[in-house]
C-alpha positions as CSV (number, residue, x, y, z in Angstrom):
1,X,0.4,0.1,0.0
2,X,2.7,2.4,0.8
3,X,4.0,1.6,-2.6
4,X,1.0,2.5,-4.3
5,X,0.9,6.2,-2.1
6,X,4.5,6.9,-3.0
7,X,3.9,6.2,-7.0
8,X,0.8,8.6,-6.7
9,X,2.8,11.3,-5.2
10,X,5.8,11.1,-7.5
11,X,3.4,11.2,-10.6
12,X,1.5,14.1,-9.3
13,X,4.1,16.0,-8.6
14,X,5.8,15.5,-11.7
15,X,2.4,16.6,-13.5
16,X,2.3,20.2,-11.7
17,X,3.2,22.7,-14.1
18,X,5.2,26.0,-12.7
19,X,4.3,28.9,-14.4
20,X,7.3,31.4,-14.9
21,X,7.3,34.8,-13.1
22,X,5.8,37.6,-15.1
23,X,7.3,41.6,-14.5
24,X,4.7,44.0,-14.7
25,X,5.3,47.7,-15.6
26,X,3.8,50.9,-15.9
27,X,4.1,54.0,-17.2
28,X,5.8,57.3,-14.9
29,X,7.0,59.8,-16.9
30,X,9.0,62.7,-15.4
31,X,8.5,66.4,-16.6
32,X,10.7,69.2,-16.2
33,X,8.9,71.9,-14.2
34,X,8.0,74.5,-16.6
35,X,6.5,78.0,-16.4
36,X,3.6,78.8,-19.2
37,X,3.3,82.1,-19.2
38,X,0.3,82.0,-22.0
39,X,-2.9,83.1,-20.7
40,X,-5.2,82.8,-23.8
41,X,-6.6,79.5,-22.1
42,X,-6.7,80.0,-18.6
43,X,-10.6,80.8,-18.8
44,X,-10.9,77.9,-21.0
45,X,-12.0,74.4,-20.2
46,X,-10.5,71.2,-21.9
47,X,-11.6,67.7,-22.7
48,X,-9.0,65.1,-23.9
49,X,-10.5,62.6,-25.8
50,X,-10.4,59.0,-25.8
51,X,-6.8,58.5,-26.8
52,X,-7.2,56.2,-30.3
53,X,-4.0,53.4,-31.0
54,X,-3.4,50.2,-32.5
55,X,-5.5,47.0,-30.5
56,X,-1.8,46.0,-29.7
57,X,-1.5,49.2,-27.8
58,X,-5.3,48.2,-25.5
59,X,-4.2,44.6,-24.5
60,X,-1.4,44.3,-21.3
61,X,0.8,42.2,-23.6
62,X,4.7,44.2,-24.1
63,X,5.2,44.1,-28.0
64,X,8.4,44.6,-30.0
65,X,9.7,44.5,-33.3
66,X,12.6,42.5,-35.1
67,X,14.1,42.8,-38.4
68,X,11.8,45.8,-38.7
69,X,8.6,43.9,-39.6
70,X,8.1,41.3,-37.2
71,X,6.2,41.5,-33.8
72,X,6.5,39.4,-31.0
73,X,5.4,39.6,-27.4
74,X,7.9,39.5,-24.2
75,X,6.9,36.3,-23.0
76,X,8.1,37.3,-19.0
77,X,7.0,41.1,-19.1
78,X,3.7,42.7,-19.3
79,X,2.2,46.2,-18.8
80,X,0.7,46.4,-15.4
81,X,-2.7,48.5,-17.8
82,X,-3.1,48.8,-21.2
83,X,-0.5,51.5,-22.6
84,X,-3.3,53.0,-24.1
85,X,-4.6,53.6,-20.7
86,X,-1.1,54.6,-19.3
87,X,-0.6,57.3,-22.1
88,X,-4.1,58.6,-21.5
89,X,-3.7,59.2,-17.6
90,X,-0.3,60.5,-18.2
91,X,-1.1,63.2,-20.8
92,X,-3.9,64.6,-18.9
93,X,-1.5,64.8,-15.9
94,X,1.1,66.7,-18.1
95,X,-1.4,69.3,-19.3
96,X,-3.5,69.8,-15.7
97,X,0.4,70.0,-14.6
98,X,0.9,72.9,-17.4
99,X,-1.5,75.4,-15.7
100,X,-2.7,76.8,-19.2
101,X,-6.4,76.0,-18.6
102,X,-9.0,76.7,-16.1
103,X,-10.0,72.6,-16.0
104,X,-9.0,69.8,-17.7
105,X,-10.8,66.7,-18.4
106,X,-11.0,62.8,-19.4
107,X,-13.1,61.6,-22.1
108,X,-15.3,59.8,-19.3
109,X,-16.8,63.5,-18.4
110,X,-19.8,64.3,-18.8
111,X,-19.2,68.2,-18.6
112,X,-19.2,70.4,-21.8
113,X,-16.0,72.2,-22.5
114,X,-14.8,74.7,-24.9
115,X,-11.6,73.0,-26.6
116,X,-11.6,68.8,-27.3
117,X,-7.9,67.5,-28.0
118,X,-8.3,64.6,-30.0
119,X,-4.9,62.1,-29.6
120,X,-3.6,59.1,-31.8
121,X,-0.9,57.1,-30.7
122,X,0.8,56.1,-33.5
123,X,3.8,54.3,-32.6
124,X,5.0,53.3,-29.1
125,X,7.1,50.6,-29.2
126,X,10.7,49.1,-28.8
127,X,13.0,47.8,-31.6
128,X,16.0,45.3,-31.9
129,X,18.1,44.8,-34.6
130,X,18.5,41.8,-36.1
131,X,21.3,40.3,-33.5
132,X,19.2,41.4,-30.5
133,X,22.4,43.7,-29.9
134,X,21.3,47.1,-30.0
135,X,17.6,48.2,-29.1
136,X,15.9,51.2,-29.6
137,X,12.2,53.1,-28.7
138,X,9.9,55.0,-30.6
139,X,7.3,57.1,-29.4
140,X,4.8,58.8,-32.4
141,X,1.7,60.8,-31.2
142,X,-0.6,62.8,-33.4
143,X,-3.0,65.7,-31.8
144,X,-5.8,67.5,-32.9
145,X,-7.0,70.5,-31.1
146,X,-10.9,71.2,-32.0
147,X,-13.4,73.7,-31.0
148,X,-16.4,72.1,-29.4
149,X,-18.4,75.1,-30.5
150,X,-18.0,74.8,-34.4
151,X,-16.3,71.3,-34.5
152,X,-13.3,72.7,-35.8
153,X,-9.7,72.3,-35.8
154,X,-7.9,74.9,-34.2
155,X,-4.5,73.1,-34.9
156,X,-2.9,69.8,-35.1
157,X,0.7,68.4,-34.8
158,X,2.9,65.4,-34.9
159,X,5.7,64.6,-32.6
160,X,7.9,61.7,-32.1
161,X,10.8,60.6,-30.0
162,X,13.5,58.0,-30.4
163,X,15.6,56.5,-27.7
164,X,18.4,53.9,-27.7
165,X,17.8,51.9,-24.6
166,X,20.1,51.7,-21.9
167,X,20.0,47.8,-21.8
168,X,18.8,44.8,-24.6
169,X,15.4,44.1,-22.7
170,X,12.3,44.4,-21.7
171,X,13.1,46.5,-18.5
172,X,15.4,48.9,-20.9
173,X,12.6,49.3,-23.3
174,X,10.4,50.3,-20.2
175,X,12.9,53.2,-19.3
176,X,13.2,54.4,-22.8
177,X,9.7,54.7,-23.5
178,X,9.4,56.0,-20.3
179,X,12.0,59.2,-21.3
180,X,10.4,59.3,-24.8
181,X,6.8,59.7,-23.9
182,X,8.5,62.8,-21.2
183,X,10.1,64.2,-24.3
184,X,6.7,64.2,-26.5
185,X,4.3,65.3,-23.3
186,X,7.0,68.4,-22.9
187,X,6.6,69.2,-26.7
188,X,2.6,69.0,-26.4
189,X,2.6,71.1,-23.8
190,X,4.6,73.7,-25.4
191,X,2.6,72.9,-29.1
192,X,-0.4,74.1,-26.7
193,X,1.0,77.3,-24.9
194,X,1.8,78.2,-29.0
195,X,-1.7,77.6,-29.7
196,X,-3.1,79.8,-26.4
197,X,-1.0,82.9,-27.5
């Protein structure tokens, strides 16, 4: 009887499957403190529309590209929330911190606003060379500022940032993506200040 139990325990132990540990990452871009002097929009309210992006940026999977064309996902690294949501949250925080507008609302708000900012994330991804010896990230975001009273575009712009990673792995990509997004958010606030002159 003891032999049967030992065989059963060994069999069950052999069947157990252990999943690899998955690291979760988030975005926390750092913006330098900057005084924006434009006062033309101080009385206006702004709504940040829902961010448009590819379906791959709406999942938690952390994608990367090799050979310029092949897209893969890291198996042991993923986003804590979808990049689409993370970028949306950071965009709202950055524009609020600029103090350029009287009020800045998310797309979930029912409040009527003077202006609407449409955002499309064209690129937000890490690239590897053919031998996986070098890596860089690229962030490209297109913005369109709309007057909600007449639905006409006031101004539009596309900003991009391309940075090499410090390490050739997912973590290196996340650090570089945070820096690249910081650059784009700073350019966004500078553009909004020019529009509000």
